[in-house]
Each structure stands twice: as C-alpha cells, then as structure tokens.
C-alpha positions as CSV (number, residue, x, y, z in Angstrom):
1,E,-8.3,21.1,-11.2
2,E,-5.1,20.1,-9.8
3,T,-4.6,17.3,-12.4
4,K,-5.1,20.1,-15.2
5,K,-2.3,22.2,-13.7
6,W,0.1,19.4,-13.7
7,N,-0.8,18.3,-17.2
8,E,-0.2,21.8,-18.3
9,A,3.1,22.0,-16.5
10,D,4.4,18.9,-18.3
11,P,2.1,17.8,-21.2
12,T,4.5,14.9,-22.2
13,T,3.8,13.0,-18.9
14,P,0.1,12.3,-18.3
15,V,-1.1,12.8,-14.8
16,V,-3.2,10.1,-13.0
17,P,-4.9,11.3,-10.0
18,A,-4.9,8.9,-7.0
19,I,-6.6,8.3,-3.6
20,D,-4.4,6.6,-1.0
21,Y,-6.9,5.0,1.3
22,I,-5.5,3.5,4.5
23,A,-7.6,0.1,4.4
24,V,-5.8,-1.4,7.4
25,T,-4.9,1.3,10.1
26,A,-2.7,0.8,13.1
27,Q,-4.2,1.4,16.5
28,L,-3.0,2.3,19.9
29,S,-5.2,-0.4,21.6
30,P,-4.9,-4.0,20.7
31,G,-8.6,-4.6,19.5
32,P,-10.4,-7.9,19.5
33,A,-7.7,-9.6,17.3
34,K,-4.8,-8.3,19.7
35,K,-3.1,-7.1,16.6
36,Y,-3.2,-3.5,17.1
37,R,-4.8,-2.9,13.6
38,L,-8.3,-2.1,12.3
39,R,-9.5,-3.2,9.0
40,M,-11.7,-0.7,7.4
41,P,-15.2,-1.9,6.3
42,D,-15.8,-2.8,2.6
43,S,-18.4,0.0,2.4
44,Q,-15.6,2.5,3.1
45,I,-13.2,1.1,0.5
46,D,-16.1,1.1,-1.9
47,K,-16.5,5.0,-1.2
48,A,-12.8,5.5,-2.1
49,I,-13.1,3.5,-5.3
50,A,-16.2,5.4,-6.2
51,M,-14.5,8.8,-5.6
52,A,-11.5,7.6,-7.8
53,E,-13.9,6.7,-10.7
54,K,-15.4,10.2,-10.6
55,I,-12.0,11.6,-11.5
56,N,-10.7,8.7,-13.7
57,G,-8.1,8.0,-11.0
58,I,-6.6,5.0,-9.2
59,V,-6.9,3.8,-5.6
60,I,-3.9,2.8,-3.5
61,L,-5.0,0.6,-0.6
62,E,-2.5,1.2,2.3
63,I,-1.7,-1.2,5.1
64,Q,-0.5,-0.4,8.5
65,P,-0.4,-3.8,10.0
66,G,0.4,-3.2,13.6
67,L,1.3,-6.7,15.1
68,S,-0.4,-8.4,12.1
69,T,1.6,-9.1,9.0
70,F,1.5,-8.0,5.3
71,Q,1.0,-11.8,4.5
72,E,-2.2,-11.8,6.5
73,E,-3.6,-8.4,5.5
74,I,-2.9,-8.4,1.7
75,P,-5.0,-11.4,1.0
76,A,-7.9,-9.9,2.9
77,L,-7.9,-7.1,0.3
78,E,-7.7,-9.4,-2.9
79,K,-11.1,-8.6,-4.1
80,Y,-10.1,-5.1,-4.5
81,L,-6.5,-5.7,-5.7
82,K,-8.0,-7.7,-8.6
83,M,-9.6,-4.5,-10.1
84,P,-7.3,-2.9,-12.6
85,Q,-7.5,0.6,-11.0
86,V,-6.5,-0.6,-7.4
87,H,-3.0,-0.8,-6.1
88,L,-1.2,-1.3,-2.8
89,A,1.0,0.6,-0.4
90,L,3.0,-0.9,2.6
91,D,3.5,1.4,5.6
92,P,6.6,0.0,7.6
93,E,6.2,2.7,10.1
94,F,3.4,0.8,11.7
95,A,4.7,-2.8,11.0
96,M,5.7,-3.6,14.5
97,K,7.9,-6.9,14.1
98,N,9.4,-6.0,17.4
99,G,6.1,-6.4,19.3
100,A,5.9,-2.7,20.3
101,R,2.6,-0.8,20.2
102,P,2.3,1.3,16.9
103,G,3.2,4.7,17.2
104,T,5.9,4.2,20.1
105,V,8.7,3.4,17.8
106,I,9.2,3.3,14.1
107,G,8.5,-0.2,12.5
108,S,10.2,-1.8,9.5
109,V,9.5,-4.2,6.6
110,S,12.1,-6.5,5.1
111,A,12.9,-7.0,1.4
112,S,11.4,-10.5,1.8
113,D,8.0,-8.9,2.8
114,I,8.2,-6.6,-0.1
115,N,9.1,-9.3,-2.4
116,W,6.3,-11.5,-1.1
117,A,3.8,-8.6,-1.7
118,A,5.2,-7.9,-5.1
119,N,5.0,-11.6,-6.1
120,Y,1.4,-11.6,-4.7
121,L,0.4,-8.8,-7.0
122,A,2.3,-10.2,-10.1
123,N,0.3,-13.5,-9.6
124,L,-2.9,-11.3,-9.6
125,V,-1.9,-9.5,-12.8
126,R,-0.9,-12.8,-14.5
127,V,-4.1,-14.7,-13.5
128,H,-6.6,-11.9,-14.1
129,N,-4.9,-10.3,-17.2
130,L,-4.5,-6.9,-15.3
131,P,-2.3,-3.9,-16.2
132,P,0.9,-3.8,-14.0
133,K,0.3,-3.0,-10.4
134,V,2.0,-0.2,-8.3
135,L,3.5,-1.3,-5.0
136,V,4.2,1.8,-2.9
137,V,6.6,1.2,0.1
138,H,6.7,4.3,2.6
139,R,10.3,4.9,3.9
140,F,11.7,8.1,5.8
141,T,14.5,6.2,7.8
142,R,17.1,3.7,6.3
143,P,16.1,1.0,8.8
144,M,12.4,0.9,7.9
145,V,13.3,-1.3,4.9
146,T,15.7,-3.8,5.8
147,G,17.8,-5.8,3.0
148,Y,16.5,-3.2,0.3
149,K,19.2,-4.4,-2.0
150,T,17.5,-7.7,-2.3
151,I,14.2,-6.3,-3.6
152,T,13.5,-8.1,-6.8
153,P,12.0,-6.2,-9.7
154,L,9.1,-7.8,-11.5
155,P,7.6,-6.7,-14.9
156,E,4.0,-7.0,-13.4
157,V,4.7,-4.7,-10.4
158,Q,6.0,-1.1,-10.4
159,I,7.8,-0.8,-7.0
160,V,8.1,2.7,-5.7
161,I,9.8,3.5,-2.4
162,D,8.7,7.0,-1.3
163,M,9.7,9.5,1.4
164,D,6.8,9.5,3.9
165,G,6.6,11.2,7.2
166,W,6.2,10.2,10.8
167,G,2.7,10.2,12.0
C-alpha cells in the first residue's frame, strides 16, 4: 500500500520497496569470536529475502561489524550478494576501529573500507553479470566516514551515503 502511495505521488520515479536486514549485529558482549558481533543465521536472511520477493522488493543486508572488519564480514555474505535483488549497507556507528565496545562511542569507516566494499560488489557484478549493486553507508556525524573525498565511484555500484540515527 505504501509503494502505491509513493508511485501516485511521483509516477515518473518508480518505487522499489526494500527490506533492510541487519545480517551482522553489533553486540554488547564479546561472544565466542571476541568480536562484539553476531552473524544472523542463513535461515533468517532467507526469510528476509522471501518477504522481499512477495512485494517485488530488494533486500539490503546491513553489517554492524563491532570489532570485526567489513573485509571479514562481506565475503561471509557473498552467496546472498550474488543475488541480483540483494544489496549491502555498512554501519560505521558500530565499526569499532578504536577497540571500544559497540554502543559506547560512535564508530567509523574509512573511504578505503568503502572503496574495498564497492570494489568487492563491482567484481560480483562483473563476474556474475548482475545489475548494479547499491552500497548504502550510514552516517550522522562527519567523523563517521573518514576521507570521504577519496570515495571512488564505480559504474557497477551505486554508493549512497544516508543520514542514519544513533542506536
């Protein structure tokens, strides 16, 4: 119903509904891997994908890495990122490069991390002949994304920096 309202408001811009699913969630406790993150089981990610299929939507898999890295977490989601309707979001708020426990301070992501993620997605697009991927980067303070002027646009990846909120 909401999609219909947006389509009526602006018929020249087709609306695509999306489900943003946090596939890797930051945790207050270190967990077995001592990385302050929890990977959601495939069965839960599969449910999000099935929900999106019912509404002809896309899925955005979000990563809150805690003390892990995007370079470690993104490849773990590759089987999903190879699907044409699945995209990626990075949540710097919970990227704790300073070693702090998630939720105690605001984390950050560097342009080199974003470029790494974009290149990873671009490679999947090229190798598997996929439509362009969307890479969403949440940001609500300037220090959350460092070196942002060196983020490199790629034709295979649409990078979106969005205003997100604390918590």
